[in-house]
C-alpha positions as CSV (number, residue, x, y, z in Angstrom):
1,X,-10.2,-13.0,51.6
2,X,-9.5,-16.4,50.2
3,X,-8.1,-16.1,46.7
4,X,-9.5,-18.4,44.0
5,X,-7.2,-21.0,42.5
6,X,-7.3,-19.3,39.1
7,X,-6.2,-16.0,40.7
8,X,-3.3,-17.7,42.4
9,X,-2.3,-19.3,39.2
10,X,-2.2,-16.0,37.4
11,X,-0.1,-14.5,40.2
12,X,2.4,-17.3,39.9
13,X,2.6,-16.7,36.2
14,X,3.1,-13.0,36.7
15,X,5.9,-13.8,39.2
16,X,7.6,-16.0,36.7
17,X,7.2,-13.4,33.9
18,X,8.8,-10.6,35.9
19,X,11.4,-12.9,37.6
20,X,12.8,-13.5,34.1
21,X,13.5,-9.8,33.8
22,X,15.0,-9.4,37.2
23,X,12.1,-7.2,38.3
24,X,10.0,-7.4,41.4
25,X,6.5,-8.3,40.3
26,X,4.9,-6.9,43.4
27,X,6.0,-3.5,42.3
28,X,4.2,-4.0,39.1
29,X,1.1,-5.1,40.9
30,X,1.3,-2.0,43.1
31,X,1.6,0.1,39.9
32,X,-1.7,-1.2,38.8
33,X,-3.3,0.5,41.8
34,X,-2.2,3.9,40.5
35,X,-2.4,3.3,36.7
36,X,-5.4,5.0,35.1
37,X,-8.0,3.0,33.2
38,X,-7.5,2.8,29.4
39,X,-10.0,4.9,27.5
40,X,-11.0,4.5,23.9
41,X,-9.9,8.0,22.9
42,X,-6.5,7.6,24.4
43,X,-5.9,4.1,23.0
44,X,-7.0,5.2,19.5
45,X,-5.4,8.6,19.9
46,X,-8.7,10.1,18.6
47,X,-7.8,13.8,19.4
48,X,-4.5,13.5,17.6
49,X,-6.0,11.7,14.6
50,X,-8.7,14.3,14.2
51,X,-6.1,17.1,14.3
52,X,-4.1,15.8,11.4
53,X,-6.2,17.5,8.7
54,X,-4.5,20.7,7.6
55,X,-6.2,22.2,4.5
56,X,-4.2,24.6,2.4
57,X,-7.4,26.5,1.4
58,X,-10.8,27.4,2.9
59,X,-12.6,25.4,0.2
60,X,-14.8,22.9,2.1
61,X,-14.3,19.8,0.0
62,X,-10.5,19.9,0.5
63,X,-11.0,18.2,3.9
64,X,-12.7,15.3,2.1
65,X,-9.7,15.0,-0.1
66,X,-7.3,15.0,2.8
67,X,-9.2,12.6,5.0
68,X,-9.8,10.0,2.3
69,X,-6.1,9.9,1.4
70,X,-5.2,9.5,5.1
71,X,-7.7,6.6,5.3
72,X,-6.0,5.1,2.2
73,X,-2.6,5.3,3.8
74,X,-3.9,3.5,6.9
75,X,-5.2,0.7,4.7
76,X,-1.9,0.5,2.9
77,X,-0.2,0.1,6.3
78,X,-2.6,-2.8,7.0
79,X,-1.6,-4.5,3.8
80,X,2.1,-4.1,4.5
81,X,1.5,-5.5,8.0
82,X,0.1,-8.7,6.4
83,X,2.9,-8.9,3.8
84,X,5.6,-8.7,6.4
85,X,3.9,-11.5,8.4
86,X,4.2,-13.7,5.3
87,X,7.8,-12.7,4.7
88,X,9.0,-13.7,8.2
89,X,6.8,-16.6,9.0
90,X,8.7,-19.8,10.0
91,X,7.2,-23.0,8.7
92,X,4.9,-21.1,6.3
93,X,1.8,-23.0,5.2
94,X,-0.7,-22.5,2.4
95,X,-3.4,-21.9,5.0
96,X,-1.5,-19.2,6.8
97,X,-0.6,-17.5,3.5
98,X,-4.1,-17.7,2.1
99,X,-5.5,-16.1,5.2
100,X,-3.1,-13.2,5.0
101,X,-3.6,-12.5,1.3
102,X,-7.4,-12.7,1.8
103,X,-7.0,-9.9,4.4
104,X,-4.9,-7.9,1.9
105,X,-7.6,-8.4,-0.7
106,X,-10.3,-7.3,1.8
107,X,-8.4,-4.1,2.5
108,X,-8.0,-3.2,-1.2
109,X,-11.6,-4.2,-2.0
110,X,-12.8,-1.8,0.8
111,X,-10.7,1.0,-0.7
112,X,-11.9,0.3,-4.2
113,X,-15.5,0.3,-3.2
114,X,-15.1,3.4,-1.1
115,X,-13.4,5.3,-4.0
116,X,-16.9,6.7,-4.9
117,X,-16.0,9.3,-2.2
118,X,-13.3,10.6,-4.6
119,X,-15.2,10.1,-7.8
120,X,-18.6,11.5,-6.8
121,X,-18.0,12.9,-3.3
122,X,-16.5,16.3,-4.2
123,X,-17.8,19.1,-6.3
124,X,-15.7,19.4,-9.5
125,X,-15.5,23.2,-9.2
126,X,-14.2,23.0,-5.7
127,X,-11.6,20.3,-6.6
128,X,-10.3,22.3,-9.5
129,X,-9.8,25.3,-7.2
130,X,-8.1,23.7,-4.2
131,X,-5.9,21.4,-6.3
132,X,-4.0,24.4,-7.5
133,X,-2.8,25.0,-3.9
134,X,-1.4,21.4,-3.7
135,X,1.1,21.6,-6.5
136,X,3.3,19.7,-7.0
137,X,2.1,17.1,-4.4
138,X,0.4,14.1,-5.9
139,X,-1.0,10.7,-4.9
140,X,1.8,9.4,-7.1
141,X,4.0,10.1,-4.1
142,X,2.5,7.4,-1.9
143,X,5.5,5.6,-0.6
144,X,3.5,2.8,1.1
145,X,1.9,1.9,-2.2
146,X,5.4,1.5,-3.8
147,X,6.4,-0.6,-0.8
148,X,3.4,-2.9,-1.4
149,X,4.5,-3.4,-5.0
150,X,8.0,-4.2,-3.8
151,X,7.0,-6.7,-1.3
152,X,4.5,-8.3,-3.6
153,X,6.7,-9.6,-6.4
154,X,10.1,-10.0,-8.0
155,X,11.4,-6.6,-8.8
156,X,11.7,-7.3,-12.5
157,X,7.9,-7.2,-12.7
158,X,8.0,-3.5,-11.6
159,X,10.4,-2.5,-14.4
160,X,8.7,-0.7,-17.3
161,X,7.5,-3.2,-19.8
162,X,9.8,-1.9,-22.6
163,X,12.9,-2.6,-20.5
164,X,12.2,-5.9,-18.8
165,X,13.9,-8.0,-21.4
166,X,17.1,-6.0,-20.9
167,X,17.7,-7.3,-17.4
168,X,19.0,-10.8,-16.6
169,X,18.1,-12.9,-13.5
170,X,21.1,-11.5,-11.6
171,X,20.5,-7.8,-12.3
172,X,21.0,-5.5,-9.4
173,X,18.0,-3.8,-7.7
174,X,19.7,-0.5,-8.2
175,X,20.0,-0.9,-12.0
176,X,16.4,-2.1,-12.3
177,X,15.2,0.7,-10.1
178,X,16.4,3.2,-12.7
179,X,13.7,1.8,-15.1
180,X,10.9,1.2,-12.6
181,X,7.6,1.7,-14.4
182,X,6.3,4.7,-12.4
183,X,9.1,7.0,-13.3
184,X,7.8,7.2,-16.8
185,X,4.5,8.3,-15.5
186,X,6.0,11.3,-13.7
187,X,7.5,13.1,-16.6
188,X,6.4,16.5,-18.1
189,X,3.9,16.1,-20.8
190,X,5.6,18.5,-23.2
191,X,9.3,17.9,-22.6
192,X,9.6,14.4,-21.2
193,X,11.7,15.7,-18.3
194,X,11.3,14.6,-14.7
195,X,8.6,16.5,-12.9
196,X,9.4,18.2,-9.6
197,X,6.9,15.6,-8.1
198,X,9.3,12.8,-9.2
199,X,12.4,14.6,-8.2
200,X,11.0,15.2,-4.7
201,X,9.9,11.6,-4.4
202,X,13.2,10.1,-5.5
203,X,15.2,12.3,-3.2
204,X,13.1,11.2,-0.2
205,X,12.5,7.6,-0.9
206,X,14.9,6.1,-3.5
207,X,17.3,4.8,-1.0
208,X,14.5,3.4,1.1
209,X,12.9,1.6,-1.8
210,X,16.2,0.0,-3.0
211,X,17.1,-1.2,0.5
212,X,13.6,-2.6,1.0
213,X,13.7,-4.5,-2.4
214,X,17.1,-5.9,-1.5
215,X,15.8,-7.0,1.9
216,X,12.8,-8.8,0.5
217,X,14.4,-10.1,-2.7
218,X,14.2,-13.7,-1.5
219,X,11.2,-13.5,0.8
220,X,8.6,-11.3,-1.0
221,X,5.1,-12.7,-1.4
222,X,6.0,-14.5,-4.7
223,X,9.1,-16.1,-3.4
224,X,7.3,-17.3,-0.3
225,X,4.6,-18.8,-2.5
226,X,7.2,-20.5,-4.6
227,X,8.8,-22.0,-1.5
228,X,5.6,-23.8,-0.6
229,X,5.5,-25.6,-4.0
230,X,1.7,-25.5,-3.5
231,X,-1.2,-26.1,-5.9
232,X,-3.7,-25.0,-3.3
233,X,-6.6,-23.6,-5.3
234,X,-7.7,-21.1,-2.6
235,X,-4.2,-19.7,-2.4
236,X,-3.9,-19.4,-6.2
237,X,-7.2,-17.6,-6.4
238,X,-6.2,-15.3,-3.6
239,X,-3.0,-14.4,-5.4
240,X,-4.9,-13.7,-8.6
241,X,-7.4,-11.5,-6.8
242,X,-4.5,-9.5,-5.2
243,X,-2.9,-9.1,-8.6
244,X,-6.2,-7.7,-10.0
245,X,-6.9,-5.6,-6.9
246,X,-3.6,-3.8,-7.0
247,X,-2.8,-3.7,-10.7
248,X,-6.2,-3.4,-12.3
249,X,-9.1,-2.4,-10.1
250,X,-7.3,0.2,-8.0
251,X,-5.8,2.0,-11.0
252,X,-9.1,1.8,-12.8
253,X,-11.0,3.7,-10.1
254,X,-8.3,6.3,-10.2
255,X,-8.7,6.6,-13.9
256,X,-12.4,7.1,-13.5
257,X,-11.8,9.8,-10.9
258,X,-9.2,11.5,-13.1
259,X,-11.6,11.4,-16.1
260,X,-14.3,13.1,-14.0
261,X,-12.1,15.9,-12.7
262,X,-9.3,16.3,-15.2
263,X,-10.7,15.4,-18.6
264,X,-12.0,18.5,-20.3
265,X,-12.4,19.4,-23.9
266,X,-10.6,20.6,-25.9
267,X,-7.6,19.2,-23.9
268,X,-7.2,17.4,-20.7
269,X,-6.3,19.2,-17.5
270,X,-2.9,18.2,-16.2
271,X,-2.7,16.2,-13.0
272,X,-1.3,18.0,-10.0
273,X,2.1,16.4,-10.5
274,X,2.2,17.2,-14.2
275,X,2.0,13.5,-15.1
276,X,0.6,11.8,-18.1
277,X,-2.1,10.2,-16.0
278,X,-3.9,8.4,-18.9
279,X,-0.9,6.3,-19.9
280,X,0.4,6.0,-16.3
281,X,-2.8,4.6,-14.8
282,X,-4.0,2.4,-17.7
283,X,-3.5,-1.3,-16.8
284,X,-3.6,-2.5,-20.5
285,X,-0.8,0.0,-21.3
286,X,1.3,-0.6,-18.2
287,X,0.9,-4.4,-18.2
288,X,2.1,-4.5,-14.6
289,X,1.4,-8.1,-13.4
290,X,2.8,-9.4,-10.1
291,X,2.3,-13.1,-10.9
292,X,2.3,-13.8,-14.6
293,X,3.2,-17.4,-14.0
294,X,-0.2,-18.2,-12.6
295,X,-2.3,-16.6,-15.3
296,X,-3.2,-18.3,-18.6
297,X,-2.1,-16.9,-22.0
298,X,-5.5,-15.7,-22.8
299,X,-5.8,-14.0,-19.4
300,X,-2.5,-12.3,-19.9
301,X,-3.5,-11.2,-23.4
302,X,-6.6,-9.4,-22.1
303,X,-4.9,-8.0,-19.0
304,X,-6.7,-4.9,-17.7
305,X,-9.6,-5.1,-20.1
306,X,-11.7,-7.1,-17.7
307,X,-11.9,-6.6,-13.9
């Protein structure tokens, strides 16, 4: 059988590819004869994925709770994937950065829109039962969400608003980390002491978070934007949308969910981690803003009140 020129060209390229590794490309070709065809279920690891739901109770809606949080973590991984591309890109352009931040916005917008699954997709009575078996675990303990924050901006913007002015431009990450905003949200309502939720979280991830912040101190999303010295309107708008998506819209849908399940008269039900969820989640109270330099004074003044 006569081989077509395009087939011969591909074979030559394969030979060059494997010659560079010192391998015999004919052996690889022979291996193709015995290799099985790729299937969707093997490639996606469907069986493994569908086996990862491990309810702690027999209450039906707990599986909804588990699966939605697993979906959320996958979307967070997608966001981090885009952020790391921005961080390491040689010869970064406004076009490349805009495309990646647009993807990040799309992921968060999908999550925010889908949060109706959490707000209206479970029976209140079922949630209030199975949640007691989850103590002290909390969505507060999402490490990937904290990583997104770290890669998004200069670390000073993650410090609690009452402490930001106490740190200079050369402050160490370790020192600032002690005053990171979310620690105040994981304190016992009555005593102000650290909850077990926070203690667990710090023990597992503090070293990772500090190392990550030091690694991306000079090439987080904000620093890469600054390096462009760009006035590109599409890029500026994408950054603003990302700021709102992470720091306003995402917390606000959580507040709506918490209000549905946890707010009861005469007093509110505590969150699973024992946190003061109303103050912790409220954007106007937190005033967590990744990119204050690109917002107007009036926009900063009304932060979190309009989405």
